[in-house]
C-alpha positions in Angstrom: 0.0 0.0 0.0 2.9 2.3 0.7 4.2 2.0 -2.9 0.8 2.8 -4.4 0.4 5.9 -2.1 3.8 7.2 -3.0 3.1 6.6 -6.7 -0.2 8.5 -6.3 1.7 11.4 -4.7 4.2 11.4 -7.5 1.5 11.9 -10.0 0.4 15.2 -8.3 1.6 18.6 -9.4 4.4 19.9 -7.2 2.3 22.3 -5.1 -0.4 19.7 -4.5 2.2 17.1 -3.5 3.8 19.6 -1.1 0.4 20.4 0.5 -0.5 16.7 1.0 2.9 15.7 2.3 3.5 18.6 4.6 0.0 19.0 6.0 -1.3 15.5 6.2 1.8 13.4 6.5 4.2 15.7 8.4 1.4 17.4 10.3 2.7 20.9 9.7 0.5 24.0 10.4 -1.5 25.0 7.4 -0.8 28.8 7.5 3.0 28.2 7.5 2.7 26.0 4.4 0.4 28.5 2.7 2.7 31.4 3.4 5.8 29.5 2.2 3.9 28.6 -1.0 2.8 32.3 -1.4 -0.9 31.4 -1.6 -3.9 33.3 -0.3 -6.2 31.3 2.0 -8.8 30.8 -0.7 -6.3 29.6 -3.2 -4.7 27.3 -0.7 -8.1 25.8 0.1 -8.8 25.2 -3.6 -5.4 23.6 -4.2 -5.9 21.4 -1.1 -9.2 20.2 -2.4 -7.8 19.5 -5.8 -4.8 17.6 -4.2 -7.1 15.4 -2.2 -9.3 14.7 -5.1 -6.4 13.9 -7.4 -4.8 11.6 -4.8 -8.1 9.7 -4.3 -8.3 9.3 -8.1 -4.8 8.0 -8.3 -5.3 5.6 -5.4 -8.4 4.2 -7.0 -6.4 3.3 -10.1 -4.0 1.2 -8.1 -4.9 -2.5 -7.9 -4.5 -2.6 -4.1 -7.1 0.2 -3.6 -9.6 -0.6 -6.4 -11.9 -2.7 -4.2 -12.0 0.1 -1.6 -13.5 2.8 -3.9 -11.9 5.7 -2.1 -13.9 8.8 -2.4 -13.3 12.4 -1.6 -15.7 14.8 0.0 -14.7 18.4 0.7 
């Protein structure tokens, strides 16, 4: 499962990968990440939603996760 998750992260655009990795995996504080990326709160929120949706789509393509039908809800 780790390999599929890493492969899914690798498919994301760089900003989305940074958001997912730093906020959800490393547990960093959202405003710090947002400021370092130079995004306004609304732009960060939109990118965060896109990142989670893209990751869910990528995981659903992986054989390990296909039976789970991972979905995303904002």
